Structure formats: structure tokens, C-alpha cells
N, C-alpha and C positions, 0 to 999 in steps of 0.2 A: 935610663928610659927618657928617650925623647917626649917631650910635651906635644899634644895634638895641635894642629893650627887653630887657633880661636878665632872662627868666623862667626858671622852671625847664624849662618845655619847650623854651626856646633852648640852655640848658645840656646837657639831654638829647639833642637833635640833634647837637649836637657831640661829645658823648660816646659816642654810638652810630652816627656817620657811617661807621665802619667796615662796619656791616651792609651799607649800600647800596653802598659801595665793592667788597664782595667779592660781591654780587650781579652787578654790572656786569661785573666780572673773569670770572665762571663764565659769563655770557652771552657774551661775546667768546670765552673759551675753548673753548665748546660751538659755536659759529660760529652762533649763533642769528639775528644780523642778516644775515648772509651768506645764511642758507637763507631768510630771510623778503624778501630783496631779490628772489628769484625770484618773490614773490607771495604774498598772503595765505594762511594756513593754519589749519585747524581744529584746536584745542587738542590733540584725541587725535592727530592725525595729526602736529602737531608733537613732540608728547611722544616718539612713536613714531620719529621722524627723528633726534631729539637724544640719544635714549637715556633720556629721562628717569623715574623712577619715579612711578607714579601717586599716590604719596604726596605728592610733592613737586611736581609738575609745576603744577597750578593756581595754588598760592600763589606760586611762583616768575615763573609770566608775569604774572599780575596785580600782583605786586611792580613789575615792569618798566614794567606799564603805569601804576600809581601814581606812579612816577619819571619819568613822559612820554617814556620810550624806546620804548613800543609803544603801539598803538591796539587796542581790541577793540571788535567790533561782535557782539554776541550771543557765540559761542564761536569766532568767527574773529579772528585776530591779526595784526597788519601792524606794519611800522616806521612809526613817525613819520618825518616828512621828514628831520630831522636826522640821526636814527638812521642813516636808511637812506644819507645822504650820507657820514658820517663811520666807520660802523661796518661797512659791507660790505666784506670783504676785496678784492673784486673793483673797486673803483673807485680811482682815483688819490687821491682825498680822503682815504682810509681812515688815522685815526689810532689803529687798535686796537693797534699795535705798542708804543705807550708804555704802555698799560693791561697788556700782558703783561709789559712789563718792571716795572711796578709791583707786579704779581701774584706773579712769579716770583722776583724779587730784592729790591725795596724792602719788601715786606710783612714779611719776618723781620727785616731790618736795623732796621726801625722799631720792632719788639717789643722793641728793646734800647735804646730811645731813652733813658731815664733812665741807663742805664749809661754812654752817650754824654755826656750832661750832666755825669756826675760825675767822667768820666774825661779827655774831650775826646779820645776815640781811637773810629776807625771801628768799625762792627759788622757790616761784610758778610765777603766772601771773606777779606780780609786777616786778620780775627779768627779764621778758621779756617784761619790758615797758607799760603793759597794764593797768594802773592807778597807783596811788599814795599809795594805800593799798587794801588788799585782798576783801574788800566789794565793793569798787569803781570799781574794776576790774571785779567781778562776777556779781554785779547786773546790770551793763550796757550792760552784754552779755546775750541775752535770752537764749542759749543753757547752759552757764556755769550757769546760775541762776537755770534752770530746774534741773540740776544734782545737785546743792547744795542745793536746797530746798527738794527734795526727799531724799537726804543723811540726812538731819535734820531730816526727819520724820522717817527714819529707825532707828536712833540714838535714839530718843525721845519716841516711844511708847513703850517698854516694862518698861521704867522708870515712864512713864506717868500713865500708869495702875497701878503701885505699888502707886504711888502718890495719885492716886484717892482712893485709899484704905485706905492709912495711915492718911492721913490729916481730921480733922474733918470739913468736908465740910458742915455738916448740919445746922453749926453755922453762915454760910455766905450766901449771895445771890449773890454777883458778885464777877469775879476776872479777870485779865487780864494777858495775856502771854505775856511778852516784848522779842522781836526778835522771833515772831512766826513761821516764814518760813509758811510750808504749812497749819500750824494748826493742827498738829497731838495732841500736849498736849490739848488745850482747846477743841477740839472735843471729846477726851478720857474722860476728865472729865466731860464735860456736857453731854456725853452720860451715864454715871455711876450715875449721879446725876441731874435728870430732873427739879429739882427747881432753878438750877443755870443759870445765864446769863454770857457769856464770851465774851471777848475782845481779839482779836489777834492784838498786834501791831508791826508792822514792815515798812520798807521803802516803798514807795508807789508802787514800780513796783511788789511787791509781791501780790497785792490786787488781780488781776484775777486768780493765781494759787491758792490763799487761798480761795476764793469765791466758785471756782470749788470744791475744796477738801469738803469744809464745805456743799455743796448741794449736793455731792454725798453719804454724810453721813446723810442728811436728818436733818441738823441742822440749816439751814438759818432761821434768827430772832432771833435764842438764841444765835448764836455764830456770831458775828461781827467784820469787820475789821475797825483797825484805823491805818491810814498812818501818818508816821512821823519820824524825826529822833530823836532819843533818846538823843543826845546831844546838839540839837537845839530846843527842844519843851519840854514841860512839858509830863511827862508820864500819862497815862489814870488814872483815879480816879476809883477805886474799894476796895472791903473788903480786898481781897488778890491779891498780885502780885507776879509772878513766873519769874524768870530769870533762865533759863536753858541753858548752853552752851554760855553765854553771859559775864559773868565777865572775865574769863580767856582770851578774844579776846584782852584786853585792859591792859595798864600799869597802875601801881599803881595809880598814879592823875587820871587817868579816872576811874578806878575801884570805889575811891572814890566819884567821881562825880556822878555816877551812882547810889551808895547806897543812896547818900544824895537826889538825885532826888525821888528815891523810898519812902524815908522817907516821904517827903514833900508830894507825890502824895496819901498816906495812911491815912485813919481817925484812930483816936485814938481807939487802940486796934485792928488795921489792922494788918496784917501779911504780911512778905516777905518770899519767899521761894526762896532761891538759890540751884540749884543741879549741879553737876558736877562728874567727876571721881575725886574725891577728892584725893588728898595724903595724906597719913596716917601720922599721927604727928610725928613719929619717921623718915620718909622720907626712909623707907627699905621695904616697904611689897606691896603697890597697886602699882604692876609695871605699870597698864594701866594708873593711874592718872600720874606718872613720864613720861611716853611715851607721854600721851597727852600733857604736859606741852614741851617737844621737839617738838611735831606738831605745838604747837603754835608759835615755834621758826621759823619753815621753813614756817609758815603760814601767820604771823603777824610781825608788826614792834615792838611792845612792849608787845604783850600779853605773861601772864605765868600762869600755874594752882599753886594750894594752897593748904594747909591743913585745916582742920575745925577749928583748933585754930586761924588760920590766919583770916580766914572769920568772925569767931564770934569775934575777935578783932575789924577788919574794921566795923562791923554790931555796935557794941556799940560806937565807936568814932562816928558814925552817930547819934546815938541816941536810936537805939533800945535796948529793953529790953527783958528780959526772953527768950534769945538766947538759940538754942539747935541745937544738931547735931544727926542726924537719918539715919540708912542705908534706902536706897530704894531697888536696886537689883544689883547684881554682883558688878562691882567697884564703882557704883553711891551712892552718899549720899548727903544729903540736910541738908542745914544750915536755920534753922527757925527762925526769928526774930520777936517780937511783938513790935509795936508802942505804 
């Protein structure tokens, strides 16, 4: 992979990347893309519908055109096809929840990245005295929990769709998603493979949100919730266990515990699928994987991201055989191990 030319413009684009991020966050928060999913709109009408001030409206909308999220014909604006697919709240492919999570939680935490780099300490709710760790703080606050769970759905959906296509699901009957959040992954997989029965495993506070999401997707009965703490209780028994965005939350000892518990819960021949924004083995190409590891620095007390080779080694130490690494979508990769 050839390195880009490091010009002053390249450096400035990185340095001011937060401008584009916040423009997108505000568009999602305002429901702009959902409004335009109903049809193109004149800029004046759109500004009125969104409550935009006349001073800001034109520059804001044209910024989104320049970012290739909107199209403009004269004074009429419309979603681009991809924005319509991923940013309309009315579509099952909507990923805006993770952008809300970034805007409402991660934005402020990352403002203290320098402090995190110097202290090794989280910069989120725990810093504010709102719990001993990220999950205690978030799961005990209904509004924070709602934002977090929807964010996890937004993060998971494109990857879940690819996983539904990639893995040989016809060979298994049951699966369980460990740390399921709203249930985006089990719903996606079960919808694509009608013979499967799925379990979503998460802390008990998640149950009503999970069951509402499953019922809204007409999968009640085939996809069920199992409440529990995966450090205190055995994992559900199923032919396949999935851990997405789970291992990176924890330190090395805790990672090893979770992999051992997964091995114990699986039948002979069962599979564990771990997926993350894996860091490339040379640690110099997958920027998102490396940035995600910094996100674990500001969000958790001991979490970190890792390479595919790292995860393969940990799985083999836990007893898994026939481990392999497969690309899913974008910066996401899966590590699959067979018991």
C-alpha cells in the first residue's frame, strides 16, 4: 500500500476533519436525510422544515453536497443514494445511531485524548464519577443506554450483513450473539437464514430494548434474549457464538477468560466468530483499527484493539483449532475458530 503524499493540505484535512464530522452529526440529529427520503426539497422549504437560520442554511446544505451526502439541482436538494440507504431513520439499513453515539458521547471524551495518553485513564462518564467502568455508568442510565445500544446497532449492521453472507450458516441450527445490544446482528442473520434460531446475550437491562427491536423485525420466537453477565455466568450453548466489539473492551486477562468461556460453551465442531476493526498485522495500514484502540483508551479501564495474528494466538491458547482471519467489510475483519 503506497503512502499518500504528505502535503500541507493533507495535514490540514486531518487536523480539521472534525469540521466535517460535526456537520454530519448535526445533519443526522436534525433528521435531514430522513426528511429528504420523502422526496427532494427546495432549500427554503428544507430550511423551514429543519428550523435552520437563514444565515446558516445555504452553507450547511452545500457543505453536505461537497461531502457527497446530498445532491443539488438548482436550489433543490436530495439525498445521494448511499446517504438515503444508510441515513434515513425509516430504513432497516440506517446506521445513524452510531453517529449519534459519536456526537453525544465520544465527542467530549476524545477532547481529553491528550490526558488519556499521559495518564492511561478513561475520559468518559467514569471521569465524572458515574460508575466504576463504562458499562456500569451507561447501563444504569436509561438515556445513555438507549444512545449506546442504538450506536452499537449502527456499527454492526453492515458487518452483520456481510457475516450473514460469508459464514456457512446452512451447516448450523443455532447461534448466540454475545453482547448483543439491540440485537442488530442476530436479527440480520436470522432474517437471511430462516432455519436458524438465535440468542442475544447481554445484561438484563437490555431486554426490553432488544425485544422491541426483534418484534419490530417480526422475529419474536426465533430470536430470543438471554440476560446475564458474561464474566459471572456461563455463556449460552449454541452451534456458533459471535463476539463483535466485545474483546476490545477488556484487558488481556479478561480477553483470555471470555475466549475460554466461549470454548467451554461450544459443542465439538462449534465455531466462535470474533469481529472487530482489526489492526493490520504490520500495524501501519488500518487507521480505523488503530483509532478504535485509542477509543478504548478513552472509554475503558483496560481495553485495547489487536491484530488478527494476536487473536488467532489467543484462540489457539484457549483450545480452538482451524483458526482463520477473513475480511468482512471496510475496516472490519473476522477471526473464526473451530472447537
